[in-house]
TORPA-4810 file (N, C-alpha, C, O; in nm, 3 decimals):
<nodes>
NODE_1_9.514_12.211_11.532_9.645_12.160_11.566_9.654_12.138_11.717_9.709_12.036_11.761_M
NODE_2_9.602_12.229_11.796_9.606_12.218_11.941_9.522_12.099_11.986_9.558_12.028_12.079_M
NODE_3_9.408_12.078_11.919_9.319_11.969_11.952_9.389_11.835_11.926_9.373_11.742_12.006_K
NODE_4_9.464_11.822_11.818_9.535_11.699_11.783_9.643_11.669_11.887_9.660_11.554_11.926_A
NODE_5_9.717_11.774_11.933_9.819_11.755_12.036_9.755_11.704_12.165_9.809_11.615_12.231_K
NODE_6_9.641_11.762_12.199_9.571_11.723_12.321_9.529_11.575_12.314_9.546_11.501_12.410_F
NODE_7_9.475_11.534_12.199_9.431_11.395_12.181_9.552_11.300_12.187_9.544_11.195_12.251_I
NODE_8_9.663_11.336_12.121_9.782_11.253_12.124_9.840_11.242_12.265_9.886_11.136_12.305_L
NODE_9_9.836_11.351_12.340_9.884_11.350_12.478_9.795_11.260_12.564_9.845_11.182_12.645_T
NODE_10_9.666_11.271_12.546_9.573_11.187_12.621_9.596_11.040_12.590_9.594_10.955_12.680_A
NODE_11_9.618_11.009_12.461_9.643_10.869_12.422_9.774_10.820_12.483_9.781_10.708_12.532_I
NODE_12_9.877_10.903_12.481_10.007_10.865_12.539_9.994_10.839_12.688_10.048_10.741_12.739_A
NODE_13_9.922_10.926_12.759_9.901_10.907_12.903_9.824_10.777_12.928_9.857_10.701_13.018_I
NODE_14_9.721_10.753_12.848_9.641_10.630_12.861_9.729_10.507_12.840_9.721_10.411_12.917_F
NODE_15_9.814_10.508_12.735_9.900_10.394_12.705_10.003_10.372_12.816_10.028_10.257_12.854_C
NODE_16_10.062_10.478_12.867_10.157_10.465_12.978_10.087_10.405_13.100_10.141_10.318_13.167_V
NODE_17_9.967_10.452_13.127_9.889_10.398_13.239_9.860_10.250_13.220_9.865_10.172_13.314_G
NODE_18_9.829_10.213_13.098_9.800_10.072_13.069_9.925_9.987_13.085_9.918_9.878_13.140_F
NODE_19_10.039_10.035_13.038_10.165_9.961_13.049_10.202_9.944_13.197_10.248_9.837_13.237_V
NODE_20_10.184_10.048_13.277_10.215_10.040_13.419_10.125_9.934_13.484_10.172_9.853_13.564_V
NODE_21_9.996_9.937_13.450_9.905_9.836_13.506_9.942_9.697_13.457_9.937_9.602_13.535_Q
NODE_22_9.977_9.683_13.331_10.008_9.553_13.274_10.133_9.492_13.338_10.146_9.370_13.345_A
NODE_23_10.225_9.577_13.386_10.346_9.526_13.448_10.316_9.456_13.580_10.397_9.375_13.626_Q
NODE_24_10.204_9.484_13.641_10.167_9.419_13.766_10.115_9.277_13.743_10.101_9.200_13.838_D
NODE_25_10.088_9.242_13.619_10.032_9.111_13.587_10.145_9.019_13.543_10.227_9.055_13.458_I
NODE_26_10.148_8.900_13.603_10.248_8.801_13.565_10.174_8.668_13.554_10.129_8.612_13.654_K
NODE_27_10.162_8.618_13.432_10.085_8.497_13.405_10.180_8.382_13.373_10.278_8.399_13.299_I
NODE_28_10.150_8.267_13.429_10.230_8.148_13.402_10.141_8.033_13.359_10.020_8.033_13.384_G
NODE_29_10.201_7.936_13.295_10.130_7.817_13.250_10.205_7.695_13.301_10.328_7.696_13.306_Y
NODE_30_10.133_7.593_13.337_10.195_7.468_13.378_10.110_7.352_13.331_9.991_7.368_13.304_T
NODE_31_10.170_7.237_13.322_10.098_7.116_13.280_10.088_7.024_13.402_10.182_6.952_13.435_N
NODE_32_9.974_7.026_13.467_9.952_6.949_13.589_9.966_6.800_13.561_10.023_6.726_13.642_V
NODE_33_9.914_6.754_13.447_9.921_6.612_13.413_10.065_6.566_13.402_10.101_6.458_13.449_E
NODE_34_10.149_6.647_13.339_10.291_6.615_13.325_10.357_6.608_13.462_10.433_6.514_13.490_L
NODE_35_10.329_6.705_13.547_10.388_6.706_13.681_10.343_6.582_13.758_10.424_6.515_13.822_I
NODE_36_10.212_6.552_13.751_10.160_6.435_13.822_10.229_6.307_13.773_10.269_6.223_13.853_M
NODE_37_10.242_6.294_13.640_10.306_6.175_13.583_10.450_6.158_13.631_10.499_6.046_13.641_D
NODE_38_10.517_6.269_13.659_10.658_6.264_13.699_10.677_6.244_13.849_10.789_6.222_13.894_M
NODE_39_10.571_6.251_13.925_10.581_6.233_14.070_10.619_6.088_14.101_10.563_5.996_14.041_M
NODE_40_10.714_6.067_14.192_10.756_5.929_14.223_10.643_5.842_14.278_10.644_5.720_14.259_P
NODE_41_10.547_5.902_14.345_10.436_5.827_14.404_10.349_5.761_14.297_10.279_5.664_14.325_E
NODE_42_10.352_5.812_14.175_10.264_5.764_14.069_10.292_5.619_14.030_10.202_5.547_13.987_M
NODE_43_10.417_5.576_14.044_10.450_5.438_14.011_10.375_5.342_14.104_10.317_5.243_14.058_E
NODE_44_10.376_5.371_14.234_10.305_5.286_14.330_10.154_5.296_14.310_10.083_5.196_14.321_Q
NODE_45_10.105_5.417_14.282_9.962_5.435_14.257_9.920_5.352_14.136_9.816_5.287_14.138_I
NODE_46_10.002_5.354_14.031_9.973_5.276_13.911_9.964_5.127_13.942_9.875_5.057_13.893_G
NODE_47_10.058_5.078_14.024_10.058_4.937_14.062_9.935_4.904_14.147_9.871_4.801_14.127_A
NODE_48_9.904_4.993_14.243_9.789_4.969_14.332_9.658_4.967_14.255_9.573_4.882_14.279_D
NODE_49_9.641_5.061_14.162_9.514_5.068_14.088_9.504_4.951_13.991_9.394_4.901_13.963_I
NODE_50_9.617_4.906_13.938_9.615_4.791_13.849_9.574_4.665_13.927_9.496_4.584_13.877_Q
NODE_51_9.627_4.649_14.048_9.588_4.535_14.133_9.438_4.541_14.165_9.369_4.439_14.159_D
NODE_52_9.390_4.660_14.198_9.248_4.676_14.231_9.161_4.644_14.110_9.059_4.576_14.123_Y
NODE_53_9.202_4.691_13.994_9.128_4.664_13.871_9.125_4.514_13.842_9.023_4.459_13.800_Q
NODE_54_9.238_4.447_13.866_9.245_4.302_13.843_9.149_4.228_13.936_9.084_4.133_13.895_Q
NODE_55_9.141_4.272_14.062_9.047_4.210_14.157_8.904_4.227_14.109_8.825_4.132_14.111_Q
NODE_56_8.871_4.348_14.065_8.736_4.373_14.015_8.705_4.286_13.893_8.598_4.227_13.884_L
NODE_57_8.801_4.278_13.800_8.780_4.198_13.679_8.764_4.050_13.713_8.683_3.981_13.651_Q
NODE_58_8.841_4.001_13.810_8.830_3.861_13.851_8.692_3.835_13.909_8.630_3.733_13.878_T
NODE_59_8.643_3.926_13.993_8.509_3.910_14.050_8.400_3.912_13.942_8.307_3.832_13.946_N
NODE_60_8.414_4.002_13.847_8.317_4.011_13.738_8.321_3.883_13.655_8.217_3.827_13.620_I
NODE_61_8.441_3.836_13.625_8.457_3.715_13.544_8.396_3.594_13.617_8.328_3.512_13.555_Q
NODE_62_8.421_3.583_13.747_8.367_3.471_13.825_8.214_3.473_13.823_8.150_3.370_13.801_T
NODE_63_8.157_3.591_13.846_8.011_3.603_13.844_7.956_3.576_13.704_7.851_3.513_13.690_K
NODE_64_8.025_3.622_13.602_7.982_3.599_13.464_7.985_3.452_13.427_7.893_3.401_13.361_G
NODE_65_8.090_3.384_13.468_8.100_3.241_13.440_7.991_3.163_13.512_7.932_3.071_13.456_E
NODE_66_7.963_3.199_13.636_7.856_3.134_13.713_7.722_3.154_13.642_7.642_3.061_13.631_S
NODE_67_7.698_3.274_13.594_7.575_3.304_13.521_7.566_3.219_13.394_7.461_3.162_13.364_F
NODE_68_7.676_3.211_13.320_7.677_3.133_13.195_7.649_2.984_13.221_7.579_2.919_13.144_Q
NODE_69_7.705_2.932_13.331_7.679_2.791_13.365_7.530_2.769_13.393_7.473_2.668_13.352_R
NODE_70_7.470_2.864_13.463_7.327_2.851_13.493_7.243_2.860_13.366_7.142_2.790_13.353_Q
NODE_71_7.284_2.946_13.272_7.213_2.957_13.144_7.225_2.826_13.067_7.126_2.777_13.012_V
NODE_72_7.345_2.769_13.063_7.365_2.643_12.991_7.283_2.529_13.054_7.222_2.449_12.984_Q
NODE_73_7.283_2.525_13.187_7.204_2.423_13.256_7.057_2.439_13.221_6.988_2.340_13.196_T
NODE_74_7.009_2.560_13.220_6.869_2.587_13.184_6.840_2.543_13.041_6.739_2.479_13.014_Y
NODE_75_6.930_2.579_12.948_6.909_2.545_12.807_6.902_2.393_12.786_6.824_2.345_12.704_Q
NODE_76_6.983_2.319_12.861_6.983_2.173_12.848_6.855_2.112_12.907_6.805_2.011_12.857_Q
NODE_77_6.802_2.174_13.013_6.685_2.117_13.081_6.554_2.178_13.035_6.447_2.128_13.072_A
NODE_78_6.557_2.284_12.956_6.435_2.359_12.919_6.332_2.271_12.850_6.212_2.286_12.873_A
NODE_79_6.376_2.181_12.767_6.282_2.099_12.690_6.200_2.006_12.780_6.088_1.970_12.746_A
NODE_80_6.257_1.968_12.892_6.187_1.873_12.981_6.114_1.945_13.096_6.049_1.880_13.178_T
NODE_81_6.124_2.077_13.101_6.062_2.152_13.211_5.917_2.187_13.177_5.880_2.199_13.060_M
NODE_82_5.837_2.204_13.281_5.701_2.252_13.260_5.708_2.400_13.224_5.808_2.467_13.247_T
NODE_83_5.601_2.448_13.168_5.597_2.589_13.128_5.616_2.681_13.248_5.688_2.781_13.238_E
NODE_84_5.555_2.650_13.361_5.570_2.732_13.482_5.714_2.729_13.533_5.770_2.832_13.571_D
NODE_85_5.774_2.610_13.533_5.913_2.596_13.579_6.008_2.672_13.486_6.102_2.736_13.532_A
NODE_86_5.982_2.665_13.355_6.064_2.736_13.256_6.051_2.887_13.278_6.151_2.958_13.277_R
NODE_87_5.930_2.936_13.298_5.907_3.079_13.320_5.975_3.125_13.449_6.035_3.233_13.454_A
NODE_88_5.966_3.044_13.554_6.030_3.079_13.682_6.181_3.085_13.666_6.245_3.177_13.718_A
NODE_89_6.240_2.988_13.595_6.385_2.985_13.575_6.430_3.102_13.488_6.534_3.162_13.515_K
NODE_90_6.353_3.135_13.383_6.387_3.249_13.297_6.382_3.378_13.377_6.467_3.465_13.358_E
NODE_91_6.284_3.392_13.464_6.274_3.510_13.549_6.395_3.518_13.642_6.452_3.625_13.662_N
NODE_92_6.434_3.404_13.699_6.551_3.398_13.788_6.677_3.438_13.712_6.759_3.513_13.763_E
NODE_93_6.693_3.387_13.589_6.810_3.419_13.507_6.812_3.567_13.468_6.918_3.629_13.463_L
NODE_94_6.694_3.624_13.441_6.685_3.766_13.407_6.732_3.850_13.526_6.806_3.947_13.509_R
NODE_95_6.689_3.811_13.646_6.731_3.884_13.767_6.882_3.870_13.788_6.949_3.967_13.824_K
NODE_96_6.935_3.750_13.766_7.079_3.730_13.780_7.157_3.814_13.679_7.263_3.868_13.711_L
NODE_97_7.105_3.824_13.557_7.170_3.906_13.455_7.169_4.053_13.496_7.270_4.122_13.480_Q
NODE_98_7.058_4.101_13.548_7.049_4.240_13.596_7.146_4.264_13.711_7.210_4.369_13.718_E
NODE_99_7.156_4.165_13.801_7.250_4.178_13.913_7.394_4.184_13.863_7.475_4.261_13.914_E
NODE_100_7.425_4.103_13.762_7.559_4.103_13.704_7.589_4.239_13.640_7.698_4.293_13.658_L
NODE_101_7.494_4.294_13.565_7.513_4.425_13.502_7.531_4.534_13.609_7.616_4.622_13.594_Q
NODE_102_7.453_4.527_13.716_7.467_4.625_13.825_7.602_4.610_13.892_7.666_4.709_13.927_K
NODE_103_7.646_4.486_13.911_7.777_4.462_13.971_7.887_4.524_13.885_7.981_4.584_13.937_F
NODE_104_7.876_4.509_13.752_7.975_4.568_13.662_7.975_4.720_13.671_8.081_4.782_13.674_E
NODE_105_7.856_4.781_13.677_7.846_4.927_13.690_7.904_4.972_13.824_7.978_5.070_13.831_Q
NODE_106_7.870_4.900_13.930_7.923_4.934_14.063_8.075_4.921_14.066_8.143_4.999_14.133_D
NODE_107_8.128_4.823_13.994_8.273_4.804_13.987_8.340_4.923_13.919_8.447_4.967_13.961_A
NODE_108_8.277_4.975_13.814_8.333_5.093_13.745_8.335_5.213_13.839_8.433_5.287_13.844_Q
NODE_109_8.226_5.232_13.912_8.218_5.344_14.007_8.323_5.325_14.117_8.391_5.420_14.156_V
NODE_110_8.334_5.203_14.165_8.431_5.171_14.270_8.573_5.196_14.222_8.656_5.248_14.296_S
NODE_111_8.601_5.160_14.097_8.734_5.183_14.039_8.764_5.333_14.035_8.873_5.375_14.074_Y
NODE_112_8.668_5.413_13.987_8.689_5.558_13.979_8.710_5.618_14.117_8.796_5.704_14.136_Q
NODE_113_8.632_5.572_14.214_8.644_5.621_14.351_8.782_5.586_14.409_8.845_5.670_14.473_R
NODE_114_8.827_5.464_14.386_8.959_5.419_14.436_9.070_5.499_14.370_9.165_5.540_14.437_K
NODE_115_9.059_5.521_14.240_9.160_5.599_14.169_9.168_5.740_14.226_9.277_5.790_14.251_L
NODE_116_9.053_5.804_14.246_9.051_5.939_14.302_9.111_5.940_14.443_9.184_6.032_14.479_Q
NODE_117_9.079_5.838_14.521_9.131_5.828_14.658_9.284_5.817_14.655_9.352_5.880_14.737_Q
NODE_118_9.338_5.740_14.562_9.483_5.724_14.552_9.550_5.851_14.500_9.660_5.885_14.543_L
NODE_119_9.484_5.920_14.406_9.545_6.039_14.344_9.535_6.165_14.430_9.618_6.255_14.418_L
NODE_120_9.435_6.171_14.516_9.408_6.295_14.591_9.529_6.350_14.668_9.554_6.470_14.661_E
NODE_121_9.603_6.268_14.742_9.718_6.325_14.814_9.825_6.384_14.721_9.886_6.486_14.752_P
NODE_122_9.846_6.319_14.607_9.946_6.369_14.512_9.895_6.497_14.446_9.972_6.592_14.429_V
NODE_123_9.767_6.501_14.410_9.710_6.622_14.353_9.723_6.738_14.450_9.760_6.849_14.411_Q
NODE_124_9.691_6.714_14.576_9.701_6.819_14.677_9.845_6.869_14.687_9.870_6.990_14.693_T
NODE_125_9.940_6.776_14.688_10.082_6.811_14.696_10.123_6.898_14.576_10.193_6.998_14.593_K
NODE_126_10.078_6.859_14.456_10.113_6.934_14.334_10.049_7.073_14.336_10.117_7.172_14.307_V
NODE_127_9.920_7.081_14.370_9.854_7.212_14.372_9.912_7.303_14.480_9.923_7.424_14.458_F
NODE_128_9.950_7.248_14.595_10.015_7.329_14.698_10.149_7.382_14.648_10.184_7.497_14.675_N
NODE_129_10.223_7.299_14.576_10.352_7.343_14.520_10.331_7.451_14.414_10.406_7.549_14.410_A
NODE_130_10.230_7.434_14.329_10.200_7.536_14.227_10.167_7.669_14.294_10.218_7.774_14.254_I
NODE_131_10.082_7.665_14.397_10.046_7.788_14.468_10.167_7.852_14.534_10.183_7.974_14.529_N
NODE_132_10.253_7.771_14.596_10.371_7.825_14.664_10.468_7.887_14.565_10.517_7.998_14.588_A
NODE_133_10.495_7.818_14.454_10.587_7.871_14.353_10.532_7.999_14.292_10.606_8.095_14.270_V
NODE_134_10.402_8.002_14.264_10.340_8.121_14.208_10.354_8.239_14.303_10.389_8.349_14.261_A
NODE_135_10.326_8.218_14.431_10.335_8.326_14.530_10.480_8.372_14.546_10.507_8.492_14.551_A
NODE_136_10.573_8.277_14.555_10.715_8.310_14.575_10.773_8.387_14.457_10.866_8.466_14.474_E
NODE_137_10.719_8.365_14.337_10.773_8.428_14.217_10.684_8.540_14.163_10.698_8.582_14.049_N
NODE_138_10.592_8.587_14.247_10.506_8.701_14.217_10.419_8.683_14.092_10.391_8.780_14.021_N
NODE_139_10.377_8.561_14.065_10.281_8.540_13.958_10.144_8.584_14.008_10.110_8.564_14.125_Y
NODE_140_10.067_8.644_13.920_9.932_8.683_13.958_9.831_8.576_13.918_9.727_8.560_13.982_T
NODE_141_9.861_8.504_13.811_9.770_8.400_13.760_9.850_8.284_13.703_9.950_8.305_13.635_H
NODE_142_9.807_8.161_13.731_9.868_8.042_13.673_9.755_7.961_13.609_9.653_7.934_13.671_I
NODE_143_9.776_7.925_13.484_9.677_7.845_13.409_9.736_7.708_13.380_9.857_7.691_13.368_F
NODE_144_9.648_7.609_13.369_9.694_7.478_13.325_9.720_7.487_13.175_9.657_7.565_13.105_S
NODE_145_9.811_7.408_13.129_9.847_7.406_12.988_9.848_7.261_12.942_9.951_7.210_12.897_D
NODE_146_9.733_7.195_12.952_9.722_7.055_12.915_9.686_7.044_12.768_9.606_7.121_12.717_S
NODE_147_9.746_6.948_12.701_9.722_6.926_12.559_9.576_6.885_12.539_9.526_6.795_12.605_V
NODE_148_9.509_6.953_12.446_9.372_6.917_12.412_9.267_6.977_12.503_9.147_6.964_12.474_G
NODE_149_9.306_7.041_12.610_9.209_7.101_12.702_9.219_7.253_12.697_9.324_7.308_12.665_N
NODE_150_9.110_7.319_12.728_9.114_7.463_12.742_9.187_7.496_12.871_9.175_7.423_12.969_N
NODE_151_9.263_7.605_12.873_9.334_7.641_12.996_9.237_7.661_13.113_9.127_7.714_13.096_P
NODE_152_9.280_7.617_13.230_9.202_7.630_13.351_9.284_7.710_13.451_9.403_7.684_13.469_V
NODE_153_9.221_7.807_13.515_9.291_7.888_13.615_9.320_7.804_13.737_9.228_7.750_13.798_L
NODE_154_9.448_7.791_13.773_9.489_7.712_13.888_9.520_7.800_14.008_9.505_7.756_14.123_L
NODE_155_9.563_7.924_13.984_9.609_8.011_14.092_9.580_8.154_14.055_9.593_8.195_13.940_Y
NODE_156_9.540_8.229_14.153_9.530_8.374_14.138_9.566_8.435_14.272_9.535_8.378_14.377_T
NODE_157_9.630_8.550_14.269_9.667_8.616_14.395_9.542_8.641_14.479_9.435_8.667_14.426_K
NODE_158_9.559_8.632_14.609_9.446_8.653_14.700_9.382_8.791_14.683_9.262_8.807_14.707_D
NODE_159_9.461_8.889_14.643_9.405_9.023_14.633_9.334_9.047_14.499_9.291_9.159_14.472_D
NODE_160_9.321_8.944_14.417_9.247_8.956_14.292_9.098_8.942_14.325_9.050_8.832_14.354_D
NODE_161_9.027_9.052_14.319_8.887_9.056_14.361_8.791_9.058_14.242_8.686_9.121_14.249_K
NODE_162_8.827_8.991_14.134_8.747_8.995_14.013_8.605_8.945_14.037_8.509_9.007_13.991_F
NODE_163_8.590_8.835_14.109_8.457_8.781_14.137_8.373_8.882_14.214_8.255_8.901_14.184_T
NODE_164_8.433_8.946_14.312_8.360_9.047_14.389_8.318_9.165_14.301_8.208_9.219_14.317_E
NODE_165_8.405_9.204_14.207_8.370_9.314_14.116_8.252_9.275_14.026_8.164_9.356_14.000_L
NODE_166_8.251_9.150_13.979_8.141_9.103_13.894_8.011_9.098_13.975_7.906_9.140_13.927_V
NODE_167_8.018_9.047_14.098_7.899_9.043_14.184_7.845_9.183_14.208_7.724_9.205_14.204_L
NODE_168_7.935_9.277_14.234_7.895_9.416_14.256_7.827_9.472_14.132_7.725_9.540_14.142_K
NODE_169_7.885_9.444_14.015_7.829_9.491_13.889_7.688_9.436_13.868_7.601_9.505_13.814_K
NODE_170_7.666_9.312_13.912_7.535_9.248_13.898_7.438_9.287_14.009_7.321_9.251_14.006_L
NODE_171_7.488_9.362_14.107_7.402_9.403_14.217_7.378_9.293_14.319_7.282_9.299_14.396_G
NODE_172_7.465_9.192_14.320_7.452_9.082_14.415_7.530_9.116_14.542_7.644_9.160_14.536_V
NODE_173_7.467_9.095_14.656_7.531_9.126_14.785_7.647_9.032_14.808_7.635_8.911_14.789_A
NODE_174_7.760_9.087_14.850_7.878_9.008_14.882_7.868_8.969_15.029_7.843_9.054_15.114_I
NODE_175_7.887_8.840_15.060_7.875_8.796_15.200_7.976_8.868_15.288_8.082_8.911_15.242_P
NODE_176_7.941_8.881_15.416_8.032_8.943_15.511_8.161_8.860_15.514_8.154_8.738_15.521_E
NODE_177_8.273_8.922_15.509_8.400_8.851_15.505_8.448_8.825_15.362_8.557_8.771_15.342_G
NODE_178_8.368_8.865_15.263_8.409_8.851_15.124_8.368_8.719_15.063_8.302_8.636_15.126_G
NODE_179_8.408_8.703_14.939_8.379_8.581_14.863_8.472_8.472_14.913_8.590_8.498_14.935_V
NODE_180_8.423_8.348_14.931_8.511_8.239_14.976_8.630_8.223_14.885_8.618_8.243_14.764_P
NODE_181_8.747_8.187_14.941_8.868_8.173_14.861_8.849_8.064_14.758_8.771_7.971_14.778_S
NODE_182_8.921_8.076_14.646_8.905_7.981_14.536_8.799_8.026_14.438_8.781_7.964_14.333_G
NODE_183_8.726_8.135_14.470_8.620_8.184_14.382_8.662_8.310_14.309_8.587_8.362_14.227_S
NODE_184_8.781_8.360_14.338_8.824_8.486_14.277_8.869_8.467_14.136_8.909_8.564_14.071_N
</nodes>
């Protein structure tokens, strides 16, 4: 009977300790995509990226039409060309086709780069606001809550040394000055 009381007391103390520790944790969720979509700057960004995309598409279309004209000209003249001239023209057309494909790929990369460049200031503004609101309201952790995606940690209090604890557990030396911020 005494042993059972001791075990129940130990469990009660453990549970109270856990509840006290759990009260220090305050977790929040936010939808960054929703916030970004609601930012007034997004309307202008949408217009700017649409204009940029239209320019890229116009350039691709112009180059594609030029290529098609050269192919048609070749097809009309192929029967009267010498074998060497036909081979040279086919080689030239193959190179032009490769250049056109590379131009299209470069345009996609350029589009993504331009989009990121336009979005970066708004993303920074949103993440700074998330960090400020979390700190002001004593949140310890903020996760993204985007539909279809796994939650991503957006904010953690500076005094959360989880990464350092894991490194210590693994026997990895922690750099002087601690782990760089954003890694906790």
